[in-house]
C-alpha positions in Angstrom: 3.5 -14.9 12.6 6.4 -12.9 15.7 8.4 -15.9 15.2 8.9 -15.6 11.6 9.3 -11.9 11.3 12.1 -12.0 14.0 14.1 -14.2 12.1 13.6 -12.5 8.9 14.6 -9.4 11.0 17.7 -11.2 12.4 21.1 -9.3 12.4 19.1 -6.8 11.0 19.9 -3.8 13.6 16.9 -5.0 15.5 16.9 -6.3 19.4 16.6 -10.0 19.6 15.1 -12.2 22.1 12.3 -10.4 23.3 8.9 -9.9 22.4 7.1 -6.0 22.0 3.4 -5.4 22.4 1.2 -7.2 24.3 -3.0 -9.2 23.5 -5.6 -10.8 25.0 -5.8 -13.8 26.0 -7.6 -15.0 22.5 -4.9 -12.6 20.9 -7.6 -10.6 19.4 -7.1 -7.2 20.5 -3.9 -5.1 21.0 -3.5 -4.5 24.6 -0.2 -2.7 25.7 2.4 -0.5 23.0 0.4 -2.0 19.4 2.2 -1.0 16.2 0.9 -0.7 13.5 1.5 -1.3 9.5 2.3 1.6 8.5 5.1 1.9 11.6 6.3 -1.3 10.9 7.2 -0.8 7.1 8.6 2.6 8.4 11.3 0.6 10.3 11.9 -1.3 8.2 12.9 0.9 5.7 15.2 2.7 8.4 17.2 -1.0 8.7 17.6 -0.3 5.1 18.9 2.7 5.2 16.3 5.0 4.1 14.3 7.7 4.8 10.8 7.1 4.7 9.8 10.6 4.7 11.5 11.5 2.1 11.0 7.9 -0.2 8.4 9.6 -3.0 7.2 8.4 -6.5 5.5 10.2 -9.0 2.1 9.3 -10.3 0.0 11.7 -12.8 2.9 14.7 -12.3 2.4 15.1 -8.7 5.4 13.4 -6.3 3.7 11.0 -3.5 4.8 9.5 -0.3 5.2 5.3 -0.4 3.1 6.0 3.4 1.7 9.4 2.7 1.9 11.6 6.3 1.7 8.0 8.3 4.6 5.9 9.8 6.9 6.3 12.2 10.0 4.6 13.1 9.9 2.5 16.2 13.1 2.8 18.4 11.8 0.6 20.5 12.7 -2.5 18.8 16.0 -1.3 17.2 19.7 -2.5 18.8 
């Protein structure tokens, strides 16, 4: 998965040639620097030039944020 993600983000403002975070010996549990899916989506939107905190959609007369109140841009991944 990490290689596929790295090739997807190649040339898009992401650091190259490093891995972020660690798992246990069985790659089942996160040991260090885990990234939640909301954080990954916020980072991808940031790379596309979209502010994830201002991105809203209208549903039943109310504006909703795409990721509600979750998600932060993982600055350690950016070049």
